[in-house]
N, C-alpha and C positions, 0 to 999 in steps of 0.2 A: 264400551258405551260410546255412541256417536254424539256429536254435538247436536244440540236441540233445535237448530235452525237449518232447514234443508235448502240447499242452494242449487240452482241449475248449473250444469257442468261448465267448468272454465278452468284453464290452466293456472296453476299456482305461480307466483313470481319465482324467477330463477334464484336458486340458492346462492349463486355467486353475486354478492351485493355490489362488487365493483362494476359489474355489467348487468345490473338487475333489469329485467324486462317488466316494467310497470306500464306496458302498453294499455290503451284504453279498450275495454270490451264494451261494445255498443249496447247490447241488450242484457238484461238481468232481471230475474224475479227472486225476491227474498221472502221466505215464508217463516213466520213464527208459529210454533206448535200450537194448534188451536185449543187443545185441552190442557194447556199449561195452567195448573192451579197450585203450584208450589208442592211441598211435601204432602203426601197423603196422610190420613190419620194412622194407617198401619205403619208407615215409615216413621212418623213421629213417636209412636208407641215403642217401636223397635229401637229407635235411637235413645229413648228414655231409659229402657232397660239396659242398653249397652253402657250408658253412663253410670247407672247404678252398679254395674258389674265392676267398675273401677275400684269400688270400695270393699270388694270381697277379698278374702285371703288368696283365692285362686289367681286373681289379676296381680296381686302383690308378689306371688311366687314367680309369675312370668317375667317380672321385672328384675328378678335376682339373677346374678351372674358374676363373672370374674370382675374384680376390682382393678381397673387400669391404674398403673403406677405413674403414667405420664401420657401426654399427647405426643404423637409421632412428629408433628410439625404444627406451626402456627401460620395459617394462610394470611396474605395481605388483604385488607379491606380497602380497595381502591376508590370506593364511592366516598366523596367528601361528606363530613358531618356538618351539622348546622352550628356555626360558631356561637350564635346568640344562645341557643339551647345549652350548648356546652358550658358557656360561662355561667349560665343560670345554675346548672348542676354544681359547679364549683362554688357558687355562692350559697348553696344549701337548699335548693328546691328544683323540682322538675317542672319545666314549662311546656305546656301542650295546648295549642289552639286557644291561647289566652287564659288558660287555667293554670294555677300553681299548686303543687303538692310539696310542702316542706319535707325534707328528708328526715328531720329529727322526729316528726310525728307520723312517719309512714308506717302503716300497719297492714300487711298483706292479708291478714285475716278479716279486716274490716275496711275494705277500700270503698269509700263513699265518693266514687267518681263515676263518670259516664263510661259506657262500654268501650269506646275508642281509647280513652285515656288509660283505662285498666289494661287493655290489650298492649298499649305502648309500654307500660311498666313491665308486664309479664313477658313481653317479647325480648326485653333487654336491648331494644333498638337504640336506646339512649346511650349505650356504651360507645357507639360511633361518635356521637356529639361530644361526649366527655373526652374521648381519645384525641379529638382534634382541638381541644381547648387547653391543652397543657401537656406536661411530660408524664411519663408513667409514674414517677414518684409522687406527682401532685394528684393524679387521678386514682391510683390504686386504693388508697385508704377509703375514698368515697365509694368506689365500686364494691369493695369488700364489705363495707357497712351495709349497703343495700342487699348484697348477695346473702349475707348472713340472715337478714330479716326474711328474705324470700325462702331460703332453705328451712328456716325454723317453722314456717307455715306449710310449705308445699312439698318438701322433699319426700316425705314418707308416703302419703296417700294422694294419688292423682285426683283432680277435680277440675271442672270447668269454672271459669275460662282459662285458668292457668295452664292446664294440660291439654287444652283443645289442640288439635293436630297442627293448625297453622301457628299458634303461639309457641308450641313446643318446638316446631321446626325452626322458626325464627330464632328462638332462644338458643338452640344448639348452634346455629350458624354464627350468631353474635358472640356466644361464649367462646367458641373456638377461635374466631377471628381476633378477638380481643382478650385472649387468655392472659396476657401479661397484666391486665388490669384486675383480674379476679383470682389469679394464681401466684401473686407475688408474695403472699404472706409466708412467714416462717412457721406458722402454726400448722404442723403436719396433720393434725386431726381435721382441721378445716379444709386443707388442700385435698385430703383423701375424700372428704364428703363431696366436694365440688366435682372431682373426677368421677366418683361413683354416680353422682346425679347426671352427669353427661352420659354415662353408659346406660343408666336407667331410662333416660329420655330417648335414647336411640332404640332401646328395646320396646318402649311404649309406642314409638312411631312405627316400628316394624308391624305392629298389630292394628294401628289406627289410621295409617296414612290413606288407605283406600276408602276409608269411611268419611274422609274429609270431603266437603263439597267440591264438585268439579271446577276446575279453573285454578285461580291463584292459590287457595288453601292447599289443594292437593299437590300442586307443583312445589310449593315451599316444603311440605312435609317430606316428599320424596327426595328433594334436593338435600335436605338435612340427613336423611338416611344414607345417601351416597357419601356425603361429607364425613359422616361418622365412620363409615367403613374404611376410609383412608386415614383417619386421624386417631382412631382407637386401635390398639394392637389386636391382631387376630381377626381382621375384618374381611377376609377374602370372600367368604360365603355371602356375607351381607352385601358386598359390592355387586356381585352378580344379581342378587335379588333386588337391590336398590336400583341398579341401572335399568332393569326390566320394568320396574315400577315407574321410574322417571319417564321412560319412553311412553308408557300408557298415559301418564299424567299430562305430558306435553301433547300427545296426539289428540286427547279429548279436551285439553285446556285452551289450546290455540286454534283459531281457524286456519285454513291453509295459507292465507295471506299474512299470517303472523299476528293477527289481532286476538286479544284475550276474549274468551266467550262471554264474559260479563259486559263487554263493550266499554269498560271504564278505563279512561287514561290513567287514573290512580292505580288500578290493578295492573295495567300494562307496565307502568314504571316499576312497581314492586316485583313483578314477575321477572323483568330484565335484571333487577337488582339481585334477586335470589339466584338466578342462573349465573350471573357474573361472580357472585361469592362462591358458588360451587366450582366455577372455572378456576378460581384462584386456588382451590384445594388441589385440583389436578396439577396446577403449575408448581405449587410448593412441593408436591410429592414427585415432581418431574415425570409425570405420566401424561400420555397423550389424551387430550379431551375426546370423548366419544362423539361420533358424527351427529347423534341426536341433539347433543348440547350445542355444538357448533351451528347446526342448521336452525335450531330454535332461535338463537340469538340473531342469526343472519336474517331471519324473517321478522322477528319482533321489533328490532331497532328501526328499520325503514317504516314499518307501520306506525310506530310511535312518532317518528319525525314527520309523518304525513299530517299530524295534527298540530304542527308548529306554525306559528304566525311569523311575521317579518321580524319580530323582536327575539325569536328563538324560543319563546314560551309556548305552552299548550293552550288550546281553546278550552272553553268551559263546556264539557260534555259529560253526560251520564254521571252527574254528581260531583265531578271534579271542579276545583277552583282553577284559576289560570296558573297552572304549575310554572314556576319561575324559570327563566332562561338558564340561570346558573345551575339549577337542579337538573334540568334536561341535559345540559352540556356535560355535567359531571358524571351522570349515569351512562351516557353514550360513550364518553371517553373511557370510563372504567370497563365497559363491555368489550372494548377493543374492536368494535365493528365500525367500519367506515362505509357509509351508505347515503344515497340520496333519499329524500322523502318519497314515500310511496304515494303516487298521485291518485290511485284508485284502489282502495282496500275493498276488494270485491265482496268478500264475505263478512269482514268486520263491519262494513257498512258506511264508511266515511269516504267522501269524495273531496279531493283537493284540486283547486285550480289556481295556478300561479301564473300571472300575466303582468309583465312589467314589474312594478313595485307592489302590486296588489295580490293578496292571497284571499281566496274564498274557500271556506270549508262548509260541507253540507252533510247533514245526517240523512243518509239515504237508505235506511234499513228499519225494520221493526225494532222496538225496544227489546232488551234482553228478557229471557224467560224469568219467571218469578223466583225460582229457586237459585238463580245464579247472581242476582243483583240486589243488594240491600238498599241502594239509592238509585235504582233505575228510573229514568225520566221519560215522560211522554213527549219526546222531542222530535219525532219523525218529521222530516222536511225542513227543520230549522237550519239557519245559516249563521256564519260569522264572517266578518270581512276585516282585513287589516290593510293599511297603506304604509309600506315600509315598516319602520319600528313602531308605528302608531296603530292602535286598534280603533276601528270605526263602529262596526256593528258586532254585538256580542250576545251571548246568553247569560242569564243571571249566574248560573252555576252554584257550586258549593253545597248541594244537598247531602253529599257524603262527608262533609266537614263539620258535623255537629260539634259544638263546643261552647265556649263562653259567649261568643258573638253570634252564634247561630243556634237558637233553641230548637227544640223538637218541632214545634208547630211551623216555624219558619222553614226548617229543612224540608218538611213535607210540601210547603208551598213552592219551594224552589224546584220541585220535581214536576210541576204542572206544565201543560202546554203553554199557558200564558207567561211563564217565566222564560220562554224561548222565542227567538226571532222567527216567527212563522204565523200562520193563520189559525185563529180560534173560532170555531163555529158554535153558536148558541151557548157560549160560556162553558163549553164542555172540554174535557181532556180528550185528545185523540186516542189515548189508551187510559183506561180507568185506573185510578189510585184507590186501592182498597183500604178499609179501616185498619187492617193489621200491617199496613205499610208495603204490601206486595203490589205488583202491577196486575191488573185484571184484564178484562176483555177490551178489545180495541183494534189496533193495527195488527193484522195477521199477514197481509201481503203488501209488498212494495214492488211496483213496476218501475224499472230504471232504464233509461236510455241516455247514453253520453256520446257525444261526437266532438272530435277535434277538427275544426274547420280552418281554412286559410285565414279567416279574419277573426278567429277566436274560438271559444269553447261553448258548447251547448249541452245543458243537462235538463232532462225532463223526467220527473218522477211523479208517481201517484200512490196514494195509500187508501186503504179501506177502513180507517179508524172510525169514521162517522157513518158507515153504511148501515150497520145493524140497528143502531139507535135512532138515526136521523134520516138515513136514506141518501146521503150525498157521498160522492167520491171527491177527494181533494187532489188536484193536480197542480204541481208547481213547475214552471218553466223558467230556467235561468240561462242567460246568454252573457258571457263575459268577453269584451273586446280583446283583441290581440295585445294591445298596449295596457290593458287593465284599467283604463280610465272611464269605461262605461260598463255598468252592470244592469242589464235589463231583466225584469222579471214579470211573470204573470201568474196569479193564483186563481185557479178555476175550480168551481164547484159544479159538478154535473150529477144529475139523478142516476142512481145505480139501477142497473137492469134487474128485472124481476122483483122490484120493490114497489110498494105503493108510492104514489106521487108525494114527494116531500113537501113540507109546508114552507112558507116564507119565514126566514129566521135571521136573527142578527149575526153579523160577521165582524170580527175585529182582526185586523192585520197589524201585528206588532213587530217593531224593530227596536231592540234595546240598544241604547248608545253607550259606548265605552266611557269611562271617566275621562274627563279632559276634552270631551266633544261638546261644544256649545251650539245648541240648535236655535234658529230664529225662523219662526213661521212667516210665510208670505200672507198678504192681506186676503187672498182668495181661499185660504185654507186648503190649498192643493199642493203646496210645496214648502220646503224648508232648506235653509242654508245651514250646513254643518261645518263649523270651524273647529279643526283639531288643534288643541293647544300645542304650539311649537311645530305644527304640521300644516298639511294642505287644507284647502277649502273644497268641500264637496256639496253638491246639490242633490236633494231628494225630491222627486215629483211623483204624485199618484195620478192615475188616469181616471179614477172614479172614487166616490165616497168623500168623506170629510176628514181632513187630517188635523189631529190635535196632539198636544204634548202631555205626557203623564209622568209621574215619578216612577223611578225604577231603582234597582240596585245591582251591583256587580261584586262578586266575591273574589278576593285576591288569593294567592297561594297559601296564606296562613289561615284562611277561613274567616277573614274579616270582611264584612260587607261595606261597600262604598256607595253613597247615594249618587244616582245619575238620572238620566231622563230616557224616555222611550217615545218613538213615533208611533201613533196609533191611528189607523185608518178605519173609520166606521162605515160599514156598508150593509148590504142585505144579500142573503142567499135566496134566489128565486126558484120556484118549482121547475121552470124550464131550463135552469142553469144560469150561472152568472160568473163574472170574472173581474179581477182588479189588476190592472197593469201598473207597473211602477218602474222607476229608473233612479239609480245612483250614478252621478256623473262628477268626475273630478274637474273642477273649474278653476283651480289656482293653487 
C-alpha cells in the first residue's frame, strides 16, 4: 500500500547520516488525496465484525500454543523514563497529563479514564518510569500488583482497547524489556501465566498487525512480532515472517525522507522509540540488525531533529506540545544515530532554516489524510521562530495531548488554523475540521520553492485551502537573512483561475508569541517591540492593516497550557488580490 500523499520525484536523503545530503530542492508540489474521507462504511463494518471474532472460540484456539518456560534474554531499554511519573507510581498512583489513577482502586474492567490514559495503562509504558525510579526490589511488587489485575481481566479474551494491535505491541515490548519487574515473583503459577500471555500476545499480533492503521500503530505491532521471535523459544519461522512485515510497515509508515505519514512529531518520537527497543533485542541476542531497521532509524532521526529549536526541544506541530529537549536528547541517544537536523523534509512537509542563532520552521505541506491522524491540524503555511534557546513565535499546539488541562473542546480548537502562526481568511480553517474529529476538505495541493542565496534563504509556498469555498489562493513568501537577524514575509491572496470573482472578505494574520515574550505596541498600531525574558529584543512591523494584541496560549510537553499573547493584523482580501508585508528584526 502506498503512502497517501503523492509527491513529485526527488532523491531521498543519503542513508549515511554522517554525511547526509539534505541539499535544498528548489521546486516541489505536494498533493493530498482529494477523496480522503477516512474509513469507508464497508471498512468500518468489516472492522467491527473482525473485532467481534476475537470473542469466538475460533480466535481463542488460534492463540493457543506452547507455553514458554522462560524468555531467552532481557533487552535493555535505553530510553530514559520520567522520574516524576515513576515516583508517583511508587507513591501509589499513575500520573498522566495531570490526571491520577490510584493503584489500589485500579480496575481494568471499569476504566473510567480518557482513551489516551487507558492506552497508557494497557501499553505498560509506565514500567519504564517505574524502573527508573528505584531498584527492582522496590518496583517489582508494584508492577506485579498491576500485572495481576490486568491478567485477571484481559488474559483470556482479547478486546479493544487492551488488545488493539498498537497497545498489544507496546505491551509486549515493555513486558520483555522490563521482565525483571513482572517476573520476579516466586509464584510459579503467576510466572507461567505471564509467560503464556506474552506468547498469546505474539500470536494475536501475528494475525492483527497488518490490520493496524498505517504508520505508527503498524510499525509498533510488527516490531513486537520480531522482538517476540527472538525472545520466545522456537521463533525462527516467526522471525522471517516478522521481518518481512516490518519492512512493509516501515515502507508504508515513513516517507522517503524519514518522516512518519501522520506528520505528527509525537508519532515520530514513538516510532523511533519502538525501533530503538527492537534494535536492543537484536543487540542482546548478538544478532546483526537488519538493513531495513538501520535505514529506518538513519532517516527518522534527522527528520525529527529538523523540528528542533535552539533549545533542543520540538516545535508545536500536528497536535504535539513542545516536546522537551531532555526527551528528544534521550531518544536520539538511545537510537545510536548521530545526525544533523534535516533542513528540508521534502515529503514529510517541514522546512527548517537555521541562520546565526535563529531557527525558522515552516509547515509546507497539506495536512495528513483523515485516516492517519487523530489530531491533525489545519496548519499549512504556519511558522515558528526561535532565537538561540528562546522561542519567539510559536503555534499553540497540544491538540493531541487531551487530558486534565486540555478538555475535548479545547483540543479541537487547538487544531484550527487560528491556533497557528499564519493567515486566516474569513474566519475559516484552511482545511475543514469535521464534527467527528477528522480533517475534511481544504488544502489538497501545496506549491513550494526554496532557494539558498548568498545573503540568506528564500521560501515561497502557496496552498489551495480557500479556493473551493472562497476563491482565493494563499501564498506566503519568507526571506531569512544570512545572520538570522531579519525575517521578512509577505502573505498574498490572489483570485484562483476558473473561479468566479471572489468577494471582499476579512483577513487576520496571526503570530502567536511564546511564553516569556513581552509585546509592546507602537502608537501607530503598525509595529510592536518583542522583549524576550532573559533574551534579545525583536521588532515586528506590518506593511498594511491594523496591528493589535490578543490573548493566546501555548501547550508545554506535559499537555499544560500557558497563557501568552498573539500579534493580530486585521486586513481585507480584495477581489483583485491583496497582500500583507511584515518584518521581524532583531534590534538588541
